[in-house]
C-alpha positions in Angstrom: 55.6 26.6 56.3 54.0 28.1 59.4 51.4 30.8 58.8 52.6 34.4 59.2 51.1 35.6 62.5 50.9 39.2 61.3 48.9 38.1 58.3 46.6 36.0 60.4 46.1 39.0 62.8 45.3 41.3 59.9 42.7 38.9 58.5 41.1 38.5 61.9 41.0 42.3 62.3 39.3 42.7 58.9 36.8 40.0 59.7 36.0 41.5 63.1 35.4 44.9 61.5 33.0 43.5 59.0 31.1 41.6 61.7 31.0 44.8 63.8 29.4 46.7 60.9 26.4 44.4 61.0 26.0 44.6 64.8 26.2 48.4 64.7 23.9 48.8 61.7 21.2 46.5 63.1 21.3 48.0 66.6 21.3 51.6 65.5 24.7 52.4 67.0 25.4 55.2 64.6 28.7 56.7 65.9 30.2 53.2 66.0 28.8 52.4 62.6 30.5 55.5 61.2 33.8 54.3 62.7 33.9 51.2 60.5 34.5 53.2 57.3 37.1 55.7 56.1 35.9 59.4 56.2 35.5 59.3 52.4 34.0 55.8 52.3 31.5 54.8 49.6 28.7 52.2 49.7 26.5 50.7 47.0 23.4 48.7 47.9 19.9 48.3 46.3 18.5 51.6 47.5 21.6 53.7 47.9 24.8 54.5 46.1 27.1 57.2 47.5 29.1 58.5 50.5 28.9 56.2 53.6 28.1 59.2 55.8 24.9 59.9 53.8 24.0 56.2 54.0 24.3 56.3 57.8 22.0 59.3 58.0 19.4 57.6 55.8 19.5 54.5 58.0 19.2 56.6 61.1 16.1 58.3 59.8 14.5 55.1 58.7 15.4 53.4 62.1 13.8 56.3 64.0 10.6 56.2 61.9 10.2 52.4 62.6 9.7 51.6 58.9 11.0 48.0 59.2 12.8 45.5 61.3 16.0 44.2 59.6 19.0 42.0 60.4 22.2 41.3 58.6 23.5 37.8 59.1 27.1 37.9 58.0 29.2 34.8 57.6 33.0 34.3 57.7 34.6 36.6 55.1 37.3 35.6 52.7 40.1 38.1 53.0 43.0 38.7 50.6 45.8 41.0 51.8 48.5 43.1 50.1 50.5 45.2 52.5 48.1 48.0 53.7 45.3 46.9 51.4 42.8 44.1 51.6 39.8 42.8 49.7 37.1 40.9 51.6 34.1 38.9 50.3 31.4 38.1 52.9 28.2 36.0 52.4 25.3 37.7 54.0 21.6 37.0 54.5 19.5 40.1 54.9 16.1 39.7 56.6 13.5 42.4 56.7 10.0 42.3 58.3 7.6 45.0 57.1 4.0 45.7 56.4 2.5 45.8 52.9 -0.6 47.7 53.9 -2.2 45.3 56.4 -0.1 42.3 55.4 3.0 41.5 57.4 5.7 40.1 55.2 9.3 38.7 55.5 11.9 39.5 52.9 15.0 37.2 52.7 17.9 38.3 50.5 20.9 36.2 49.8 23.8 38.4 48.9 27.5 39.0 49.5 29.5 42.1 50.5 32.6 42.9 48.5 34.8 45.3 50.5 38.0 47.3 49.9 39.8 47.8 53.2 42.7 50.0 54.2 45.0 49.8 57.1 44.8 52.8 59.5 47.5 52.6 62.2 49.6 49.6 63.0 46.7 47.2 63.6 43.5 49.0 62.7 41.6 48.5 59.4 38.7 50.5 57.9 36.4 49.8 55.0 37.0 52.2 52.1 34.3 50.9 49.8 31.5 48.3 49.9 29.3 46.9 47.2 26.4 44.5 47.9 26.1 41.8 45.2 22.7 40.3 45.1 22.2 36.6 44.4 18.6 35.6 45.1 15.7 36.7 47.3 12.1 35.8 48.3 9.1 37.4 49.9 6.7 35.5 52.2 3.7 36.4 54.3 4.2 36.1 58.1 0.8 34.3 58.1 -1.0 32.7 55.2 -3.2 35.3 53.6 -5.4 35.5 50.5 -4.7 39.2 50.4 -1.0 38.4 49.9 -1.8 36.3 46.8 -4.0 39.1 45.5 -1.2 41.6 46.0 1.2 39.5 43.9 -1.4 38.9 41.2 -1.8 42.6 40.8 1.9 43.4 40.9 4.5 43.3 38.1 7.4 41.9 40.2 8.8 40.2 37.1 10.0 43.6 35.8 12.9 43.4 38.2 16.0 41.1 37.9 15.5 37.8 39.8 18.6 38.4 41.9 16.9 41.3 43.8 13.3 41.1 42.5 11.4 41.1 45.8 13.7 43.6 47.5 13.0 46.0 44.6 9.3 45.2 44.8 9.3 45.9 48.5 11.1 49.2 48.2 8.8 50.5 45.5 5.6 49.4 47.1 6.2 50.1 50.8 8.7 52.9 51.1 8.5 54.6 47.8 12.2 54.5 47.4 13.9 54.5 44.1 16.5 52.0 43.2 20.2 52.9 43.0 21.6 53.9 39.6 23.8 50.7 39.7 22.9 47.5 41.5 25.4 44.7 41.5 24.1 41.2 40.9 25.3 37.8 39.8 26.0 37.6 36.1 25.8 41.4 35.6 28.4 43.2 33.5 28.8 45.8 36.2 29.7 43.1 38.7 32.5 41.8 36.5 33.8 45.4 36.2 33.7 45.8 39.9 35.8 42.7 40.6 38.3 43.8 38.0 38.6 47.3 39.5 39.0 45.9 43.1 41.7 43.5 41.8 43.6 46.4 40.2 43.4 48.4 43.4 44.6 45.5 45.5 47.7 45.2 43.3 48.5 48.9 43.9 46.3 50.8 41.4 43.9 53.6 41.9 40.4 52.9 43.4 
């Protein structure tokens, strides 16, 4: 049976929206970034959990301060539709370059974004909720450095779950940020609950 062209168009629109989020976020295009979410949109990541509008403001302030260079490499999302609702799951590699004192380091986080999307207008879609689910990460010096080895020897990075260990370590030791109250990760009970809630919503339930 031929594919439904309207379904294909909606999946393409959702995928384009998700890709645009990464472009706008990394380039500091804040009005356009705001336009990717519903006005009451919510986001959960390692360092923030709350309204999307507040997330944008935090990103804007960090961007202006030049705290770090970051890029979100988003791959092709898997989109499931149900009328005016959709769930999308997108593999993402997050790269950050930042200084630990005098040591330049690269953080690489392998994660995925789980999104609830809602139709707005005949062809337009917006993200209503996003949760980053962390899988694995690593931290490397830009150049070999004995000081980097000393830094790790003195740190207690093992206190953090391995799925986001070095992201948590970086946030605590370079920006003084606290971790979000809930961080989704592979194998976590909260993550299983998240998937169940999104599935109920896709079927017509409450968020």
